Legacy VTK file of the C-alpha trace (Angstrom):
# vtk DataFile Version 3.0
C-alpha trace
ASCII
DATASET POLYDATA
POINTS 85 float
17.462 -17.510 -11.889
14.302 -15.531 -11.205
11.879 -16.684 -13.854
8.903 -14.532 -12.902
7.168 -12.087 -15.150
6.015 -8.555 -14.485
2.407 -9.831 -14.338
3.284 -11.888 -11.263
4.155 -8.722 -9.340
1.063 -6.911 -10.622
-1.074 -9.748 -9.256
0.702 -9.640 -5.896
0.211 -5.856 -5.654
-3.474 -6.203 -6.505
-3.964 -8.933 -3.868
-2.247 -6.795 -1.245
-4.411 -3.817 -2.230
-7.557 -5.928 -2.085
-6.559 -7.310 1.331
-5.941 -3.761 2.574
-9.239 -2.333 1.304
-11.330 -5.261 2.533
-9.484 -5.244 5.855
-10.077 -1.532 6.352
-13.786 -1.863 5.608
-14.435 -5.169 7.389
-11.444 -6.398 9.431
-13.326 -9.581 10.327
-13.363 -10.667 6.652
-9.644 -10.195 6.077
-8.571 -11.608 9.440
-11.173 -14.348 9.791
-8.744 -16.551 11.747
-8.355 -14.052 14.617
-10.772 -13.680 17.502
-10.316 -9.923 17.786
-9.231 -8.445 14.425
-8.408 -4.756 14.128
-7.562 -2.304 11.389
-4.087 -1.753 12.843
-3.248 -5.425 12.255
-4.557 -5.229 8.679
-2.490 -2.111 8.029
0.638 -3.687 9.551
0.301 -6.875 7.503
-0.319 -4.855 4.338
2.759 -2.693 4.896
4.973 -5.714 5.585
3.680 -7.540 2.504
4.119 -4.432 0.355
7.721 -3.964 1.501
8.501 -7.644 0.903
7.045 -7.601 -2.613
8.846 -4.351 -3.491
12.149 -5.834 -2.286
11.535 -8.976 -4.309
10.599 -6.892 -7.353
13.810 -4.885 -7.013
15.911 -8.055 -6.948
14.019 -9.457 -9.948
14.392 -6.219 -11.901
18.124 -6.009 -11.154
18.636 -9.605 -12.305
16.624 -8.907 -15.456
18.700 -5.812 -16.258
21.948 -7.743 -15.779
20.727 -10.487 -18.119
19.726 -7.910 -20.745
23.082 -6.170 -20.424
24.876 -9.499 -20.840
22.869 -10.366 -23.938
23.510 -6.932 -25.481
27.245 -7.184 -24.808
27.436 -10.653 -26.319
25.461 -9.676 -29.423
27.723 -6.756 -30.400
30.144 -7.952 -33.073
33.768 -7.325 -32.337
35.462 -5.730 -35.288
38.834 -7.083 -36.173
41.722 -4.755 -35.534
44.072 -4.102 -38.428
47.346 -5.942 -38.154
50.306 -3.593 -37.965
53.496 -4.970 -39.552
LINES 1 86
85 0 1 2 3 4 5 6 7 8 9 10 11 12 13 14 15 16 17 18 19 20 21 22 23 24 25 26 27 28 29 30 31 32 33 34 35 36 37 38 39 40 41 42 43 44 45 46 47 48 49 50 51 52 53 54 55 56 57 58 59 60 61 62 63 64 65 66 67 68 69 70 71 72 73 74 75 76 77 78 79 80 81 82 83 84
């Protein structure tokens, strides 16, 4: 279902961090499309993006764990029970 890798989330976190740092130093660079950018807007956008990525990472990690659990369960050989006569 979710065919992302861990590197995808690392890249998203680094882009959010870069956006936050640049926006805190020079809000005009990060919010070039606004007439009156402020640090509060940069902080709000960064927090919202961080929460969204963490939620998405949690869903991806849960799906990955379920797939691993399924593969482990299917790979365990079932021993045959002795037949009682």
